[in-house]
N, C-alpha and C positions, 0 to 999 in steps of 0.2 A: 237720506238726507236731498235737498234740493236746492238749488239758489233760491234766496229769500227775497220775496216779492212784499210789498205792504199789502197790508188787511184791511178791511173797510172797518170802519169805527163800529162797540158794539158787536165782533164778528165774535160766534162761539168760539171760545176757548183762547182769545188772544189778550188774556188778561194777566198781569207778570209783577211779581215782585224783587226787586234787583237787593239784597243786601249789601252794604259796601258803595257806597256811591263815590268812591276815590277817582284813581287817575283811568282807571276803565268803567269801573261800573256806574259814575256820573254819566260816560258819553254812550254808553247802553242804556240807558235810563232818555237821553235824547232823546236817542235815534229808536226804541222804542214806541217813544210817547208821540211823535212825530209821524208816525207810519202808522197811526190809528190803533193804536194797542190800549188798553186802562191800564196805566202803567202806575204803582207808584214804587219808593225807594225809601231804605233806611241807610242812616248815617250817623255817626257816633257825634259828633259837634253841632252844636245849635248853631252856629256861626255860616257853617259846610251847608247843612239844611236850608238855612236865611238864604244862602245866597241860589242857591237850585231854585227856592221857592220861586225867585225873585224873576226865571225862565219860566213859571208857569207850569214849573213840573211840582207833583204832589210828593213831599219827601218829609218824614219826619226825624227827628234827632232820637236815639236811642242807646242805649249800651246792650249787645246783645248778651252777652254774660250774666247780667242781673235783669234784666228786661222781661214781663211776660210775651212770651211768642204767639201765643193765641191773641190777644189783644191785637198784637200787632199786623195779623194775619187774619184777622177778623171778617175781611172780603171774600175771602177764600180764592188766594190768586190760584190761576190753572199752575203757571210754572213761578219757580220760585228760581232766580240763581245768585247761589253764595260765593259771592265775589268780595266778599271782606278781606283784607288786611290785619296780618298780626302785628301791626304798628311798629315794625324791628324786635317783637321780639323772640324770646326765647323759644325752648319747648315747652313751659308753663302757658305761655299766651297762646301759643298755637293748638295746643292741646283745648285752652280754653275757647277759643275764636275758630276754630276748625272744628275738631271733634264733637267738644261738649254741645255746640250749638247746632254740628247737621245733628246730632242724636234728640236733639229737643225737636227742631224743627219735625223728624219723622214723628217722634212720640204725639206731640201735641198738638202739631197743627194738619189742615186739610190741605190737601195741594192735589193737581196731577202729575208733574214732573219736573223732580229736583234737578238741577243743573251744578257743579261747584268745579271752580278753577284751579286747579294744584296746581303742579310745577313739573318741567322736565328736568329737576333737579331732582326726580327720586330715581331716575337712571344713576347710576352709578361708574359705566361702562369709563375708562380711561385710558384705553388704547384705539381710542378716533375711529372706531368704527359705525358702520351705519347704526343705528337703533330705531325699530319699531314700534306700533303697540303689542307688539306680542312677543319683544324681548324681554328678559328680565329686568323687576326693579327692584333691588334692592337696597335703600339708600345705607348710609354709614351712620348717620346722624339723629340723633333722637328728633327733630322737626323735622327730617324724612317720613323717619320712622308714621310719624302721627299723620305726615298726609297721606302717606298709602293707608292704614286705619283707617282713616277718612274715606278717603277715594272706596276701599272695599263696602265698608256701610254706605255709599251711596250708589254704587254698582247693585248689592244685595237687594235694593230698592229699585230694579231698573231704572237708574237716573243714570246722568249723562257727567264722564268727568274730560273736561278738556286739558291739558294739561300746555302751560303756556312756559313757552320761552323768555328771556330776557327783555321783559317792557319797554322801549324808548317810542317818544314821541312829542309832541308841543311840548318846549318845554323842561323834558324832562328827560334825560342820556346818562349815567353813571360815568361809562366808562367817559365819556366827553368833559364832562363836568370834570373829573380829576385830572384828565389832559389840560383842561386849562388852569387849572390849580395849583399844575405842577406835582403833584401828589400821584402819576401814573406812574407804572414801573411795567417793563415787560417782564414775566413771567420765564425763566429758566431761557429756551432758546426761543421762545414762543409760538409755539406750537400746540399750548394749550389750542382748541378746540371752541367757538363762539357760538350760541346760536342764538338768534334773537327775534324779536317779534314786532311790528309795530301798532302801536296803541289802537288804532284805527283797524287796522285788518284783526287783533284782537274782539274787537267789536265787534266786525261784522261775523268773526269765528259764533260765536256766543248769541249772535240774533240767530242766526241758520238753525244751531242748538236751542233754542226755542222754540223757531216757529215748527221745526219739524220733531222735537222730542226724539232721537234717536239714542237707545241707551248704548252705552260702552264709554271707550277710551279713544279720546280724539289727540291728539298732537298739535298744537298749536306753533308752528316756527315759519318763518320762511322760506325761501327756495335754495337758500345760500348761504351756511354753515360755513364759517373762513376762520381763520386760527387767528389767535392775540396779534399775530407779528403783521398778517395780511390786514388788519382793521386798522392798525396803527398806523401802519405803513400809508395809505390810502390818506387817512383822517389827516394825518399832521404833513403830508402832501399838499394836499387838496390848502392847508390852512400856513403854507406855509414856516412849519415850526418843526426844530429836532426830533426824533423818536424818541421815546421817552429813558430812563436808563434800565438796564437791566437787573436784576433782584433775584433773588432763590423762589421760586415754587409758596406759593402760600399755600399749605397743606393742613391751615386752621381756618379757613374759609368758611362761613358760617352751613354751606351745605355742602363743603365738602369740597374736594379736589375732583374735577371730574373731565373727560373730553371725549365727546360723542360728534357725530354728527346726527341730529336727529332730523326723520324723515317726517315729510308734512303730507305725505301719498293717500292717505286713506282718507283725511278731511278733503284733499282735492277730488279725490274721485268723488265727493259728494257733491260738489258743485263748487266749492272754493274755488277763491282765488284770492290768493294776497296781491293788494294793487302796489305794494310796496316789497317788489320780491328778493330785492338783497339790503341788507345796510344801508348800502350807496346811495340809494334813494331817500331814505329817511332819512341821512342823517346829511346830506346835501341841503334838504328843508331846513333842517334845524340849522345849519350855518348860515343859511339866508337868511332866518328869522332874529338870528342873533346877532345881523350885521358886520 
């Protein structure tokens, strides 16, 4: 891949369908449309579709689990980006939304390249080690195993898998929200390593993947994994708040308890560079935004 450049309207191969126009997908659709792509999107709710259509974007509302994908992809987009959410559901929702929709996309529709947004949670390492795309990804939870099965299906069809770290950005940061609501805790000694990515940097990685269609797996994380304690110390100092109380490790986390440093070196070697190299730059904007 090389650094992304806007294309001229109507350029060959510059058509895209974004499946899942939520926090990440909606911004990707905006960026593609502004850059001259013939881009359309699918979102679950009619209200979300209306909001995006009011921006001049081409969006339809549909439940992918029961919809006719052939009808939704009748324009034969050159690139399909599957970044739909499971809606915080469990294994059943994961299987329906990720594996089954991807299977039907491959079997029933026409496109040139498929991009799937997975998660760095598929890395089960808990020893603080640095992990790259060539390291073992053997998740313990059923949800993680379904993600891996979906990844392998995409890779078998020469697609691209982007494993995203914890996403935050305008109006959204789960650890910050928990801190402000009084729900946050420091797990154990606070040495669990957190990997994150700002929404806009995730979108730029997806844009790059769509423009260049380089098959394979790419980690999408910022340059600076940090321990949970480091994260809370910086944010609490910035906000003038005390550290959250300590609590035992939450070993029942939805995607299991892991601690690893996710490398983004492969993606950076392809020309991508995060605007927010660490959580500090991104959180500073969110804190200012909240006043």
